[in-house]
N, C-alpha and C positions, 0 to 999 in steps of 0.2 A: 971505514972502520972495521977491523976484524972482529969476529965473534969471540966473546970471552970463553976461555976454556971451561968445560964443565966442572962444577965444584962438588958434585955429589960423589959419594963413595961408589965403588963398583956394585951395582944392583942393590941399592939401599932398600931396606925392608919398610913397607908401609903397612900398618895394622889398622883396620877399621873395627870399631867396637859394635857388637851386635847385642841386643837385649830384647826381652819380651815386650812387644808393643813397638817394635822398630819402625822408625820413619822411613818408608820405602824409597822415596825420592832422594832424600839426603844420602842414604846408604848407596843408592845407585850412582850418585855423583862421585863418591869415593871410588867405586868400582870402575866407572867409566874413565876417570882421569888416571888412576894409578894401577888398575889391574888389567886393563885391556892390553893385549899383546901389541907391541909396536915394533915390528921387525925392521922398520926403516931406521931405527936408532940402535946403535951398537950396545949402548949401556942404558938399561931401563930399570924401573923399580921391580922388586918382588912384592907380592901382596898377600896378606893373610887376614881372614876374618876371625876375630877373637871374641868369644862369648863373655859377656859381663857377669853372667850368673848361670847356674846349672838349670837344666830343664829345657823344654822346647822353646824355640824362638819364633814367636808369631809376629809377622809384620803386617802393616796396614795393607788392605787389599786382599786379605784372605790367604796370604803367602806364609808358609812355614819353612824355616831353614834351619840347618844344623851346621856346626863347625867343630872340628877336632881340636883346634888350638885354644888353649886357656890363657889366663892372664899372665902366666909366667913368660909367655913369648914377648910381652911388651918390653922386657929387659933387652931384647935384641933389636928393637925398633929404632929406625931413624926418624920416623914420623908416625904419630898416632892420631887418628881422626875419630871424633865423637860426632856421629851424624844425627843431630837432634836428640831429644830426650822425651820421655813419655809424659812429661808434664812439669811445669815450673815448681809445683808443690810436691811432686813425687820424690820420695827419698832416694838418695843414691847409695847403693850398697857400699859399705866401708871397704870390702876387699878390692872393689874397683878403684875407689879413691886412693887406697894405699898403693895399688899397682901403678896408677898414673903418677903419683908422687915419686915413687922409686924410679920409674922410667925417665921422668923429667930430670931427676937428680943424676941419672946416669948419662945425661946428654941428649935425650930424645927431644924432638920438637912435638908439641901437642897442639892440635887444632880442633875447633868446634864449628859446626854448621848450625845456624839458627839456634834452637833451644838447647843444643848440646852445651852451650855456655854454662848452663846450670850445673852440669857435671864437673866442669873445670873449676867453677867457683866452689862447689862443695868439697872438692879435693884440695882447696887452698892454693891453687895454682894462679889465681888472679888477684890475690891479696896485694893491695898497693899498686895494682896495674890498671891500665886503661883497657876497656873491652867494649864490644858491641854485640848486639843480637837483633832479631827481628823487631821492628818498631813496636809491635804489639806487646813485647815482653820487656822493653827497656825499663819502664817504671817498676815493674815487679822485681827485676834483677837488682835495681838500685835499692829498693826497699829491703830485700833479703840480704844483700851483701853491701852494706854501706862503706866497707873498707876498699872497694874498688871504684874506679871512675868509669861511668857508663857514657859512651858517646852514641846517642841515638840516631845520628844523622850521617853515618858513613857505611860503606859496603863491607869493609873488613879492617881489622886492626892487628898489627904485629907488635909484640912487646916481649922482648927477652925470651925468644923461642916458644912463646905462646901466641897462637893465632886464633882470633875469633871472627866470625863472619855474621852478616845480617841474615835476612830471610833466605829461604832455601836456595834460590838460584844464585845468590851471592856466594854460595859455596863453590860454584864454578869459577868465579873471579878469584877467590882465595886460592883454589887449587892451581890455577894457571899462574898466579903470583909465586907460589912455592916452586912450581916446575921451572919458572923463569929464573928463580934464584939458584936452582940446582943445575940446570942445563943450559941456561942462556935464553935470550929473546927469540932466536930463530926456532928453537925447538918448541918453546911455548906457543909461538905463532902457528907452527905446524899442527900442534894439538888443537888449537882454537879453530883453525880452518876445518879440521876433520869434524869438529863439533858444530860447525857453522855458527861460530860465535865471534864477537869482536876480539881482536888480538889482545887488547888490554883495556880494562876499565879501572881507573885509578881508585885505590882504596878509599880516598877521601871524597869520592863522589857521593852525592846524597842518595839515600835509599829510594826516595821517590820525591817528585815535585807536585804537591797538591794543587790542582787547578779545578775549581768548581765547574761542572758542566752546565751549560745553559739549558733551562727547561723551556721548550717551545710553547709559546702561547699564541693561539690564533688571534690575529688582528692587532697584536701588540706593536708590530713594526720593528721590534728590536732585532729580530733575526735578519731582516733585510739590511739594517744598518751594520750589523756585524759582518755580513757578507761583503758589503761595500768597503768596510775598513780593511778586511783581510785582503781584498784585491788591490789595495793601495796603501800598504803599511809604510811605504817610504815617504808618504805625505804627512804634513802636520795635522794631527787630529786633536784639536783642543776640545774642551767641553762645549764651548760655544758652537763649534762646527758640528760636533756630534748631535747636539740638540737641534740645530737648524736642519740637518739632514733628516732627522727623525720627525721633524715638524712638531717639536714639543719644547718645553722649557727645560733649562738645566736641572731644576729641582725634580721635575717629573722624570727626566732621564735617569737621574741618580736613583730615584725610587725604583724604577723598572729594573735597572741593573741589579740592585740589591735583591729584589724579589726573584728575578729570573736567572741571574748568574751568580748570586751570592757574594758579590764584590762591588767595588766602585768602577765606573767607566775607565778611569785611567789605569787602575790596577789590572783590569781585564786587558786593556790595550798593551800594557807592558808584557803580560803573559803571552799574548799572541805574538808579539815581536820576538820574545825569547824562544818560543816554540818554533817559529819560522827560522830563526837563526840556527837553532840546533839542527833542523832538517838540512839547511844549506851547508853547515859545517860537516855533516856526514857525507856530503859530496865533496871529496877532496880537490876537485878541479876548480872550485870557486875561490878566488882570492879573498882574504879576510876583509880588505877595505870594501869590496863589493857586498860582502855579507852585511856589515853594519849599516852601510848606506841604503841597501835595498830594504832593510827592515825598519828604517826610520829612527835610528838611535842618535843621529846628529853628530856624534864624534866617536872616535875609537876609544877614548877614555871612558865615556859613558857606557859604551857597549861592553867593554871588559868588566867594568864595575857591576853593572846590572846582571850580566850573564853569570858572573861568579857568585853574586849574592843569591841568585835563584837556583843555579845548577850545582853549586858547590865546588866547581873547578873553573879555571879561566878558559876562554874559547880555544886557545891553542892546545891546551891539555885535553879538552873534550875531543878535539879532532884527532889528536895523537892516539887516544885510547881506543879509537875505532880502527886504528891501523890504516887511516886514510892518507897519511903523508908518505 
């Protein structure tokens, strides 16, 4: 299949918003993705830092920066990036909101990284739309802006030229998604390789998969049981077999798992199987049937269902997002 022709205009302008209290990492993501010179590509972005307000711009980490470009430049932007914000309750200057609305109405795309979503919401750009942010802020966002739909369990959301991403590093996934739209998959993959990142993580993938870590207890015998199960995940591990292996009763086993792992034995077992399957999927040389069989899922259907329920994407998509196919 031939690579799609680039859809971006010649040297489209990307503007990153800077403000006092700037989130350094999120701003750095915008710079790394869109400002870094890439002579290997004939057509690439232009980049400008636009001050959201007058005065010095002090960034986290003791950095101070300045920029000559003001909000008027946003009228020329193809893409505007808001790299975080100084607080969910921090007011957003009306001149910034007005400039974002005018640029959006002029055809610009607008994107936020992490808490930058509060700026887009304050500007009214998310009204009636679906959006996401870092999982720590999703409830706050929903409370402050009940007119938008908050999805707490995805990496990024695209909705009518408005893009929102989850926690800081998800801004990299969103940026690669935008580059892929503008210049095609091969160019985005090249940028990802330079950053030593997966070529693609699907926007619908979950922000994180919570798995309680076991707390080691001397003499409990649970650690030895867990190690034995991990070494033979392809085998049938019923509650009865677990209890027999640990030389205890099923009730006592359940109590120990609750105390030490924060979950039930079978839920822990499923988590271990999903985790092992994810590791094997990241190795593109292992056929899918071998993955689910070696992890003890019993059938391909069970494997697909349980993997998607936990990871948010089906096994094939999980493998594809890593560029392993």
